[in-house]
C-alpha positions in Angstrom: 19.1 5.1 -29.7 16.9 8.1 -30.4 17.5 10.6 -33.2 18.4 14.3 -32.6 17.3 17.1 -34.8 19.2 20.4 -34.5 17.2 23.6 -35.0 18.0 27.3 -34.7 15.2 29.1 -32.9 13.2 31.1 -35.5 14.1 28.8 -38.4 11.5 26.8 -40.4 11.3 23.1 -39.3 10.5 20.7 -42.2 11.2 17.0 -41.7 10.7 14.5 -44.4 9.5 11.2 -42.9 8.7 7.7 -44.2 6.4 5.4 -42.3 7.5 1.8 -42.8 6.3 -1.7 -41.9 9.7 -3.4 -41.6 11.5 -2.3 -44.8 8.3 -1.7 -46.8 6.8 1.9 -46.9 3.3 2.0 -45.5 0.3 3.3 -47.5 -1.0 6.1 -45.3 -4.5 6.1 -46.7 -7.0 6.1 -43.8 -4.2 6.7 -41.2 -4.3 9.9 -39.1 -0.8 11.3 -38.2 -0.1 13.7 -35.4 3.1 15.0 -33.9 3.8 17.3 -31.0 6.9 19.0 -29.7 7.1 19.3 -25.9 9.3 20.9 -23.3 8.7 18.3 -20.5 4.9 18.1 -20.2 4.4 21.6 -21.7 3.2 21.6 -25.3 5.4 23.8 -27.5 3.6 23.1 -30.8 1.4 20.6 -32.7 3.4 20.1 -35.9 1.7 20.4 -39.3 1.5 17.1 -41.2 1.5 17.0 -45.0 1.0 13.6 -46.5 2.5 13.5 -50.0 1.1 11.7 -53.0 0.9 8.0 -51.8 1.0 6.7 -55.4 4.3 8.4 -56.1 5.9 8.1 -52.6 4.1 5.5 -50.4 4.6 6.2 -46.7 6.1 9.6 -47.2 5.0 12.7 -45.2 6.4 15.9 -43.9 6.3 17.4 -40.4 6.7 21.2 -40.2 6.5 24.4 -38.2 6.9 27.9 -39.5 9.8 30.2 -38.5 7.2 32.4 -36.7 6.2 29.4 -34.6 9.7 28.1 -33.7 10.7 31.7 -32.7 8.7 31.2 -29.6 10.1 27.7 -28.7 12.3 27.5 -25.6 16.0 26.9 -26.0 17.3 23.4 -25.2 16.1 19.9 -25.9 12.4 19.3 -26.7 10.8 15.9 -27.1 8.8 14.8 -30.1 7.3 11.6 -31.5 4.9 10.7 -34.3 1.5 9.1 -33.6 -0.4 7.0 -36.1 -4.1 6.2 -35.6 -5.4 3.5 -37.9 -9.0 3.2 -39.1 -9.3 0.2 -36.8 -8.7 2.5 -33.8 -5.2 1.1 -33.1 -2.7 3.8 -32.1 1.0 3.4 -32.6 3.7 5.9 -31.7 7.2 6.2 -33.0 10.2 6.3 -30.7 10.7 9.6 -29.0 13.3 11.9 -30.6 14.9 15.2 -29.5 14.6 18.5 -31.2 17.5 20.6 -29.8 16.7 24.3 -30.2 19.7 26.7 -30.1 19.9 30.5 -30.3 20.0 32.0 -33.7 23.1 34.2 -34.3 21.9 36.0 -37.5 18.7 37.9 -36.9 
């Protein structure tokens, strides 16, 4: 089952994530992380990735997009995943999840 994130268009998106190998958090040193939000095949945005202090919080990182960016996103379900590229060249992607964008009432 895939996860669903609810977002009001024009709000800041900030997702706290933890990469794991089984139940153990993964040290992200030397791993490149990318994540994109798409409406079908159309790119809505390449999310910003912020890898936190791996000594304090191994495997932890944040995916984000500013309110200015999400204001231009289309309404409805968008697709997203997280792609990890290891120093060896191996590429592994997370399961796809949905970001459902709804209209903002308070502007």
